[in-house]
Short mmCIF file of the C-alpha atoms (twelve columns), coordinates in Angstrom:
data_MODEL
# 
_entry.id   MODEL 
# 
loop_
_atom_site.group_PDB 
_atom_site.id 
_atom_site.type_symbol 
_atom_site.label_atom_id 
_atom_site.label_alt_id 
_atom_site.label_comp_id 
_atom_site.label_asym_id 
_atom_site.label_seq_id 
_atom_site.Cartn_x 
_atom_site.Cartn_y 
_atom_site.Cartn_z 
_atom_site.pdbx_PDB_model_num 
ATOM 1   C CA . MET A 1   -193.691 -55.571 128.340 1 
ATOM 2   C CA . ARG A 2   -193.969 -59.294 129.062 1 
ATOM 3   C CA . VAL A 3   -193.626 -61.540 126.019 1 
ATOM 4   C CA . ARG A 4   -196.388 -64.072 125.440 1 
ATOM 5   C CA . LEU A 5   -195.048 -67.550 126.105 1 
ATOM 6   C CA . GLY A 6   -197.796 -69.815 124.774 1 
ATOM 7   C CA . ARG A 7   -196.011 -71.331 121.792 1 
ATOM 8   C CA . GLY A 8   -192.602 -71.143 123.470 1 
ATOM 9   C CA . ARG A 9   -193.973 -73.169 126.390 1 
ATOM 10  C CA . ARG A 10  -195.325 -75.811 123.992 1 
ATOM 11  C CA . ALA A 11  -191.862 -76.092 122.421 1 
ATOM 12  C CA . ALA A 12  -190.393 -76.539 125.909 1 
ATOM 13  C CA . ARG A 13  -192.793 -79.392 126.629 1 
ATOM 14  C CA . VAL A 14  -191.830 -81.098 123.361 1 
ATOM 15  C CA . ALA A 15  -188.150 -80.675 124.266 1 
ATOM 16  C CA . ALA A 16  -188.775 -82.222 127.667 1 
ATOM 17  C CA . ARG A 17  -190.141 -85.262 125.884 1 
ATOM 18  C CA . PHE A 18  -187.028 -85.314 123.679 1 
ATOM 19  C CA . ASP A 19  -184.807 -85.452 126.770 1 
ATOM 20  C CA . ARG A 20  -187.008 -88.076 128.435 1 
ATOM 21  C CA . ASP A 21  -187.127 -90.391 125.410 1 
ATOM 22  C CA . GLY A 22  -183.371 -90.320 124.807 1 
ATOM 23  C CA . ASN A 23  -182.551 -91.722 121.372 1 
ATOM 24  C CA . ALA A 24  -186.053 -92.967 120.594 1 
ATOM 25  C CA . ASP A 25  -187.270 -91.811 117.178 1 
ATOM 26  C CA . LEU A 26  -185.396 -88.501 117.329 1 
ATOM 27  C CA . TYR A 27  -185.857 -87.717 113.639 1 
ATOM 28  C CA . ALA A 28  -189.594 -88.410 113.489 1 
ATOM 29  C CA . GLY A 29  -190.360 -84.695 113.340 1 
ATOM 30  C CA . ALA A 30  -188.382 -84.269 110.113 1 
ATOM 31  C CA . GLU A 31  -190.969 -86.288 108.203 1 
ATOM 32  C CA . GLY A 32  -193.712 -83.820 109.075 1 
ATOM 33  C CA . THR A 33  -191.611 -80.723 108.369 1 
ATOM 34  C CA . ARG A 34  -192.463 -79.213 105.011 1 
ATOM 35  C CA . LEU A 35  -190.496 -75.966 105.429 1 
ATOM 36  C CA . LEU A 36  -187.879 -75.313 108.123 1 
ATOM 37  C CA . VAL A 37  -186.447 -71.783 108.146 1 
ATOM 38  C CA . VAL A 38  -183.041 -71.228 109.759 1 
ATOM 39  C CA . LEU A 39  -182.650 -67.524 110.496 1 
ATOM 40  C CA . ALA A 40  -179.415 -66.000 111.803 1 
ATOM 41  C CA . SER A 41  -179.015 -62.543 113.276 1 
ATOM 42  C CA . GLY A 42  -176.509 -60.296 111.573 1 
ATOM 43  C CA . ASP A 43  -174.090 -60.476 114.515 1 
ATOM 44  C CA . ALA A 44  -174.110 -64.286 114.846 1 
ATOM 45  C CA . SER A 45  -170.755 -65.996 114.344 1 
ATOM 46  C CA . HIS A 46  -172.381 -69.141 112.922 1 
ATOM 47  C CA . ASP A 47  -174.140 -68.295 109.670 1 
ATOM 48  C CA . SER A 48  -177.540 -69.697 108.835 1 
ATOM 49  C CA . GLY A 49  -176.498 -71.306 105.549 1 
ATOM 50  C CA . ALA A 50  -173.743 -73.426 107.075 1 
ATOM 51  C CA . VAL A 51  -175.948 -74.503 110.003 1 
ATOM 52  C CA . ALA A 52  -178.860 -75.317 107.675 1 
ATOM 53  C CA . ILE A 53  -176.622 -77.436 105.430 1 
ATOM 54  C CA . ALA A 54  -175.345 -79.316 108.490 1 
ATOM 55  C CA . VAL A 55  -178.915 -79.975 109.623 1 
ATOM 56  C CA . ALA A 56  -179.908 -81.077 106.098 1 
ATOM 57  C CA . ARG A 57  -176.986 -83.489 105.935 1 
ATOM 58  C CA . CYS A 58  -177.845 -84.968 109.344 1 
ATOM 59  C CA . TRP A 59  -181.475 -85.411 108.356 1 
ATOM 60  C CA . GLY A 60  -180.338 -87.066 105.127 1 
ATOM 61  C CA . ALA A 61  -178.093 -89.405 107.115 1 
ATOM 62  C CA . HIS A 62  -181.220 -90.570 108.962 1 
ATOM 63  C CA . GLY A 63  -183.150 -91.315 105.782 1 
ATOM 64  C CA . ARG A 64  -185.001 -88.048 105.141 1 
ATOM 65  C CA . ASP A 65  -184.907 -86.467 101.655 1 
ATOM 66  C CA . VAL A 66  -184.115 -82.764 102.011 1 
ATOM 67  C CA . LEU A 67  -183.947 -79.735 99.729  1 
ATOM 68  C CA . PHE A 68  -181.740 -76.946 101.060 1 
ATOM 69  C CA . VAL A 69  -182.563 -73.469 99.730  1 
ATOM 70  C CA . ASP A 70  -180.215 -70.496 100.070 1 
ATOM 71  C CA . ALA A 71  -182.726 -67.674 100.616 1 
ATOM 72  C CA . ASP A 72  -180.242 -65.233 102.153 1 
ATOM 73  C CA . ALA A 73  -180.825 -61.755 100.724 1 
ATOM 74  C CA . SER A 74  -177.523 -60.490 102.120 1 
ATOM 75  C CA . GLY A 75  -175.401 -62.404 99.613  1 
ATOM 76  C CA . SER A 76  -173.425 -64.656 101.930 1 
ATOM 77  C CA . GLY A 77  -171.385 -66.330 99.170  1 
ATOM 78  C CA . LEU A 78  -172.376 -69.733 100.541 1 
ATOM 79  C CA . ALA A 79  -171.686 -71.557 97.261  1 
ATOM 80  C CA . ILE A 80  -168.057 -70.387 97.316  1 
ATOM 81  C CA . ARG A 81  -167.538 -71.312 100.972 1 
ATOM 82  C CA . LEU A 82  -169.164 -74.716 100.521 1 
ATOM 83  C CA . GLY A 83  -166.964 -75.395 97.512  1 
ATOM 84  C CA . ALA A 84  -163.819 -74.488 99.459  1 
ATOM 85  C CA . ALA A 85  -164.820 -76.696 102.407 1 
ATOM 86  C CA . THR A 86  -165.674 -79.723 100.248 1 
ATOM 87  C CA . ARG A 87  -163.044 -79.135 97.551  1 
ATOM 88  C CA . SER A 88  -165.772 -78.945 94.946  1 
ATOM 89  C CA . THR A 89  -167.125 -76.313 92.589  1 
ATOM 90  C CA . TYR A 90  -170.701 -75.089 92.864  1 
ATOM 91  C CA . SER A 91  -171.863 -72.592 90.249  1 
ATOM 92  C CA . PRO A 92  -175.337 -71.180 90.997  1 
ATOM 93  C CA . ALA A 93  -175.331 -69.545 87.570  1 
ATOM 94  C CA . SER A 94  -175.320 -72.961 85.884  1 
ATOM 95  C CA . ARG A 95  -177.318 -74.760 88.565  1 
ATOM 96  C CA . GLY A 96  -179.017 -72.829 91.343  1 
ATOM 97  C CA . LEU A 97  -181.467 -70.013 92.001  1 
ATOM 98  C CA . PRO A 98  -180.049 -67.811 89.183  1 
ATOM 99  C CA . SER A 99  -180.406 -70.589 86.601  1 
ATOM 100 C CA . LEU A 100 -183.871 -71.463 87.925  1 
ATOM 101 C CA . MET A 101 -184.935 -67.831 87.537  1 
ATOM 102 C CA . ALA A 102 -183.536 -67.728 84.012  1 
ATOM 103 C CA . ALA A 103 -185.540 -70.819 83.044  1 
ATOM 104 C CA . ARG A 104 -188.748 -68.737 83.271  1 
ATOM 105 C CA . ARG A 105 -190.891 -71.777 84.023  1 
ATOM 106 C CA . GLY A 106 -193.192 -72.682 86.877  1 
ATOM 107 C CA . VAL A 107 -191.482 -74.288 89.862  1 
ATOM 108 C CA . SER A 108 -191.928 -78.062 89.769  1 
ATOM 109 C CA . ALA A 109 -190.164 -81.122 91.143  1 
ATOM 110 C CA . ASP A 110 -188.674 -81.948 87.727  1 
ATOM 111 C CA . LEU A 111 -187.424 -78.397 87.191  1 
ATOM 112 C CA . LEU A 112 -185.849 -78.291 90.636  1 
ATOM 113 C CA . ARG A 113 -183.950 -81.491 89.882  1 
ATOM 114 C CA . GLU A 114 -182.434 -79.779 86.852  1 
ATOM 115 C CA . HIS A 115 -181.231 -76.792 88.886  1 
ATOM 116 C CA . CYS A 116 -180.063 -78.398 92.144  1 
ATOM 117 C CA . TRP A 117 -176.745 -79.858 93.203  1 
ATOM 118 C CA . ARG A 118 -176.567 -83.191 94.999  1 
ATOM 119 C CA . LEU A 119 -174.796 -83.096 98.359  1 
ATOM 120 C CA . ASP A 120 -172.969 -86.186 99.578  1 
ATOM 121 C CA . SER A 121 -174.742 -87.715 102.554 1 
ATOM 122 C CA . PRO A 122 -173.692 -90.785 104.561 1 
ATOM 123 C CA . GLY A 123 -177.264 -92.077 104.832 1 
ATOM 124 C CA . SER A 124 -180.102 -93.143 102.566 1 
ATOM 125 C CA . GLY A 125 -181.703 -89.705 102.341 1 
ATOM 126 C CA . GLU A 126 -181.051 -87.492 99.315  1 
ATOM 127 C CA . VAL A 127 -179.856 -83.940 100.056 1 
ATOM 128 C CA . SER A 128 -180.251 -81.411 97.240  1 
ATOM 129 C CA . LEU A 129 -178.920 -77.838 97.165  1 
ATOM 130 C CA . LEU A 130 -180.573 -74.823 95.557  1 
ATOM 131 C CA . LEU A 131 -177.804 -72.257 95.986  1 
ATOM 132 C CA . GLY A 132 -178.238 -68.502 95.746  1 
ATOM 133 C CA . PRO A 133 -176.165 -65.978 93.780  1 
ATOM 134 C CA . THR A 134 -172.556 -65.434 94.787  1 
ATOM 135 C CA . SER A 135 -172.886 -61.658 94.314  1 
ATOM 136 C CA . ARG A 136 -174.389 -59.330 96.909  1 
ATOM 137 C CA . SER A 137 -176.268 -57.433 94.222  1 
ATOM 138 C CA . GLY A 138 -178.092 -60.516 92.933  1 
ATOM 139 C CA . ALA A 139 -179.045 -61.988 96.310  1 
ATOM 140 C CA . PRO A 140 -181.950 -59.620 97.152  1 
ATOM 141 C CA . LEU A 141 -183.482 -60.162 93.696  1 
ATOM 142 C CA . ALA A 142 -183.223 -63.929 94.043  1 
ATOM 143 C CA . ALA A 143 -184.742 -63.870 97.548  1 
ATOM 144 C CA . ALA A 144 -187.659 -61.746 96.347  1 
ATOM 145 C CA . TRP A 145 -188.228 -64.043 93.358  1 
ATOM 146 C CA . LEU A 146 -188.187 -67.065 95.645  1 
ATOM 147 C CA . ALA A 147 -190.611 -65.490 98.128  1 
ATOM 148 C CA . GLU A 148 -193.191 -64.943 95.386  1 
ATOM 149 C CA . ARG A 149 -193.017 -68.644 94.566  1 
ATOM 150 C CA . THR A 150 -192.936 -70.036 98.105  1 
ATOM 151 C CA . PRO A 151 -196.277 -71.924 97.801  1 
ATOM 152 C CA . ASP A 152 -195.096 -73.556 94.555  1 
ATOM 153 C CA . LEU A 153 -191.772 -74.470 96.159  1 
ATOM 154 C CA . VAL A 154 -193.470 -76.180 99.096  1 
ATOM 155 C CA . ASP A 155 -196.048 -77.931 96.884  1 
ATOM 156 C CA . ALA A 156 -193.292 -79.247 94.583  1 
ATOM 157 C CA . ASN A 157 -191.576 -80.953 97.524  1 
ATOM 158 C CA . THR A 158 -194.315 -82.939 99.224  1 
ATOM 159 C CA . GLU A 159 -192.024 -85.971 99.555  1 
ATOM 160 C CA . ARG A 160 -189.124 -84.153 101.182 1 
ATOM 161 C CA . SER A 161 -188.401 -81.410 103.684 1 
ATOM 162 C CA . VAL A 162 -187.325 -77.958 102.556 1 
ATOM 163 C CA . ILE A 163 -184.742 -76.167 104.730 1 
ATOM 164 C CA . ALA A 164 -184.224 -72.500 103.871 1 
ATOM 165 C CA . SER A 165 -181.555 -70.207 105.309 1 
ATOM 166 C CA . MET A 166 -181.684 -66.440 105.721 1 
ATOM 167 C CA . THR A 167 -180.243 -63.566 107.764 1 
ATOM 168 C CA . THR A 168 -181.757 -60.561 109.523 1 
ATOM 169 C CA . PRO A 169 -182.910 -57.855 109.061 1 
ATOM 170 C CA . LEU A 170 -186.270 -59.240 108.035 1 
ATOM 171 C CA . GLU A 171 -187.373 -57.984 104.637 1 
ATOM 172 C CA . ARG A 172 -190.659 -58.685 102.884 1 
ATOM 173 C CA . ALA A 173 -189.191 -61.755 101.155 1 
ATOM 174 C CA . GLN A 174 -188.102 -63.285 104.462 1 
ATOM 175 C CA . ILE A 175 -191.458 -62.607 106.083 1 
ATOM 176 C CA . THR A 176 -193.220 -64.424 103.232 1 
ATOM 177 C CA . LEU A 177 -191.082 -67.510 103.826 1 
ATOM 178 C CA . LEU A 178 -191.602 -67.317 107.590 1 
ATOM 179 C CA . ARG A 179 -195.371 -67.248 107.143 1 
ATOM 180 C CA . ALA A 180 -195.189 -70.497 105.178 1 
ATOM 181 C CA . ALA A 181 -192.810 -72.210 107.615 1 
ATOM 182 C CA . SER A 182 -193.784 -75.244 109.655 1 
ATOM 183 C CA . ALA A 183 -190.711 -74.723 111.854 1 
ATOM 184 C CA . VAL A 184 -188.294 -71.840 112.507 1 
ATOM 185 C CA . VAL A 185 -184.898 -71.810 114.222 1 
ATOM 186 C CA . VAL A 186 -183.293 -68.482 115.131 1 
ATOM 187 C CA . ILE A 187 -179.500 -68.335 115.616 1 
ATOM 188 C CA . ALA A 188 -178.413 -65.352 117.698 1 
ATOM 189 C CA . PRO A 189 -175.988 -64.362 120.497 1 
ATOM 190 C CA . ALA A 190 -177.297 -63.692 124.001 1 
ATOM 191 C CA . ASP A 191 -174.146 -62.676 125.862 1 
ATOM 192 C CA . SER A 192 -175.131 -59.140 126.897 1 
ATOM 193 C CA . GLU A 193 -178.175 -57.119 127.878 1 
ATOM 194 C CA . GLU A 194 -177.968 -55.219 124.602 1 
ATOM 195 C CA . ARG A 195 -178.044 -58.424 122.600 1 
ATOM 196 C CA . ILE A 196 -180.865 -59.825 124.724 1 
ATOM 197 C CA . GLU A 197 -182.846 -56.676 123.907 1 
ATOM 198 C CA . THR A 198 -182.089 -57.094 120.195 1 
ATOM 199 C CA . LEU A 199 -183.095 -60.746 120.408 1 
ATOM 200 C CA . ARG A 200 -186.339 -59.772 122.121 1 
ATOM 201 C CA . SER A 201 -187.184 -57.557 119.123 1 
ATOM 202 C CA . VAL A 202 -186.198 -60.260 116.637 1 
ATOM 203 C CA . GLY A 203 -188.141 -62.889 118.562 1 
ATOM 204 C CA . ARG A 204 -191.269 -60.755 118.604 1 
ATOM 205 C CA . ALA A 205 -191.065 -60.191 114.836 1 
ATOM 206 C CA . VAL A 206 -190.396 -63.868 114.091 1 
ATOM 207 C CA . ILE A 207 -193.206 -65.112 116.337 1 
ATOM 208 C CA . GLU A 208 -195.617 -62.683 114.682 1 
ATOM 209 C CA . ALA A 209 -194.563 -63.682 111.158 1 
ATOM 210 C CA . ALA A 210 -194.257 -67.441 111.743 1 
ATOM 211 C CA . CYS A 211 -197.833 -67.805 112.911 1 
ATOM 212 C CA . GLY A 212 -198.041 -71.487 111.957 1 
ATOM 213 C CA . CYS A 213 -195.346 -72.815 114.273 1 
ATOM 214 C CA . SER A 214 -193.382 -72.334 117.498 1 
ATOM 215 C CA . PRO A 215 -190.003 -70.715 116.665 1 
ATOM 216 C CA . CYS A 216 -186.989 -71.867 118.685 1 
ATOM 217 C CA . LEU A 217 -183.602 -70.353 119.444 1 
ATOM 218 C CA . VAL A 218 -180.066 -71.657 119.046 1 
ATOM 219 C CA . ILE A 219 -177.750 -69.502 121.152 1 
ATOM 220 C CA . ASP A 220 -174.680 -68.359 119.277 1 
ATOM 221 C CA . GLY A 221 -171.785 -68.505 121.740 1 
ATOM 222 C CA . SER A 222 -171.911 -68.291 125.514 1 
ATOM 223 C CA . THR A 223 -174.499 -66.682 127.787 1 
ATOM 224 C CA . GLU A 224 -174.862 -65.989 131.500 1 
ATOM 225 C CA . ARG A 225 -178.655 -66.145 131.314 1 
ATOM 226 C CA . SER A 226 -180.490 -69.389 131.997 1 
ATOM 227 C CA . TYR A 227 -182.529 -70.846 129.165 1 
ATOM 228 C CA . GLU A 228 -185.702 -70.143 131.148 1 
ATOM 229 C CA . GLU A 229 -184.729 -66.481 131.517 1 
ATOM 230 C CA . ILE A 230 -184.138 -66.234 127.768 1 
ATOM 231 C CA . LEU A 231 -187.513 -67.831 127.095 1 
ATOM 232 C CA . VAL A 232 -189.213 -65.289 129.348 1 
ATOM 233 C CA . ALA A 233 -187.323 -62.386 127.768 1 
ATOM 234 C CA . THR A 234 -187.768 -63.369 124.117 1 
ATOM 235 C CA . GLY A 235 -190.613 -65.875 123.852 1 
ATOM 236 C CA . LEU A 236 -188.205 -68.290 122.127 1 
ATOM 237 C CA . TYR A 237 -187.502 -71.728 123.575 1 
ATOM 238 C CA . VAL A 238 -183.746 -72.463 123.550 1 
ATOM 239 C CA . ALA A 239 -183.178 -75.597 121.467 1 
ATOM 240 C CA . GLY A 240 -179.426 -75.627 122.044 1 
ATOM 241 C CA . ARG A 241 -176.178 -73.727 121.769 1 
ATOM 242 C CA . LEU A 242 -173.346 -73.491 119.239 1 
ATOM 243 C CA . GLU A 243 -170.009 -72.240 120.483 1 
ATOM 244 C CA . ASP A 244 -166.923 -72.032 118.265 1 
ATOM 245 C CA . VAL A 245 -168.034 -74.745 115.851 1 
ATOM 246 C CA . PRO A 246 -165.802 -74.301 112.771 1 
ATOM 247 C CA . ALA A 247 -167.568 -73.590 109.488 1 
ATOM 248 C CA . SER A 248 -165.647 -76.508 107.994 1 
ATOM 249 C CA . VAL A 249 -167.381 -78.884 110.436 1 
ATOM 250 C CA . LEU A 250 -170.780 -77.524 109.441 1 
ATOM 251 C CA . LEU A 251 -170.098 -77.673 105.699 1 
ATOM 252 C CA . ARG A 252 -168.050 -80.863 105.283 1 
ATOM 253 C CA . ASN A 253 -169.408 -84.385 105.046 1 
ATOM 254 C CA . ARG A 254 -166.632 -85.826 107.211 1 
ATOM 255 C CA . SER A 255 -164.932 -84.285 110.240 1 
ATOM 256 C CA . ARG A 256 -161.319 -84.605 111.300 1 
ATOM 257 C CA . ARG A 257 -160.581 -86.364 114.566 1 
ATOM 258 C CA . ARG A 258 -159.890 -83.067 116.313 1 
ATOM 259 C CA . ASP A 259 -163.351 -81.832 115.284 1 
ATOM 260 C CA . LEU A 260 -165.303 -84.863 116.491 1 
ATOM 261 C CA . GLU A 261 -166.634 -83.099 119.583 1 
ATOM 262 C CA . SER A 262 -167.997 -80.241 117.465 1 
ATOM 263 C CA . ALA A 263 -169.481 -82.740 115.010 1 
ATOM 264 C CA . LEU A 264 -171.313 -84.493 117.856 1 
ATOM 265 C CA . VAL A 265 -172.707 -81.135 119.034 1 
ATOM 266 C CA . VAL A 266 -174.055 -80.497 115.533 1 
ATOM 267 C CA . GLU A 267 -175.550 -83.998 115.303 1 
ATOM 268 C CA . GLU A 268 -177.374 -83.622 118.615 1 
ATOM 269 C CA . LEU A 269 -178.630 -80.171 117.644 1 
ATOM 270 C CA . ALA A 270 -179.922 -81.466 114.297 1 
ATOM 271 C CA . ALA A 271 -181.773 -84.270 116.094 1 
ATOM 272 C CA . ARG A 272 -183.262 -81.841 118.598 1 
ATOM 273 C CA . ILE A 273 -184.416 -79.529 115.800 1 
ATOM 274 C CA . ALA A 274 -185.973 -82.482 113.990 1 
ATOM 275 C CA . PHE A 275 -187.822 -83.455 117.156 1 
ATOM 276 C CA . LEU A 276 -189.018 -79.909 117.779 1 
ATOM 277 C CA . ALA A 277 -189.906 -79.304 114.131 1 
ATOM 278 C CA . ALA A 278 -193.361 -80.789 114.503 1 
ATOM 279 C CA . ASP A 279 -196.584 -79.334 113.217 1 
ATOM 280 C CA . ASP A 280 -198.747 -77.241 115.497 1 
ATOM 281 C CA . THR A 281 -201.173 -80.092 116.117 1 
ATOM 282 C CA . ARG A 282 -198.411 -82.233 117.570 1 
ATOM 283 C CA . MET A 283 -197.183 -79.305 119.659 1 
ATOM 284 C CA . LYS A 284 -200.603 -78.839 121.196 1 
ATOM 285 C CA . ALA A 285 -200.955 -82.558 121.866 1 
ATOM 286 C CA . VAL A 286 -197.901 -82.638 124.145 1 
ATOM 287 C CA . THR A 287 -198.845 -82.291 127.807 1 
# 
């Protein structure tokens, strides 16, 4: 079966403009992005939460206010890992999705401020964190609760972008968020025929669910396939590749000298995602 390439081709044309324009206005797309979903496959070595936080911090460094939301139903323990990387303590029970759920109030901008952590950012943009439960048992409940309130979450953040992270397999909660997304980035390996086949299935499901945008792919690790071949096989335009980027680089505000190359890879990827994360009208306007 041949995958439909319509939206993937539009993403490729936008990316071509990115490459042609160089450093001109790379982060313009972030301003029009109400909800970016970063979705990682279960076998990816780079987890969606760490990548999404890195993207949020880069967008903040370029002046965009961002709310990061941990919508991972698998219980990734992101708050613990972020705390270890930044030498800080983040307790979702006191400030996060669990405390927001316990408040039993409608989601609003003021309420979110009470239940979010502030993440250090080198730029003028404010980066806020709404972290999920640290336990695997509480994560699915929190993700389901969040999915039911997705429209309220988006409406409460009209002045900033929301970046949500999640992991496959796709459950009902994830599909609800994907339907509301204005941009989707899939992180998955493509280093074997078996994984390409799995990615084809994931790509088909994501494209069907995220009907309001053109999902893109970040390849996790190496691949022998060309980006064009992957686009044809999966319907997902390849926005970039992450290979052996340490979680500490993704989660920390500052990188050590030995990690500068990885930090530059992340910065370029965040800019490319911002450029690609345009609304469907802008996608169609690119020729």
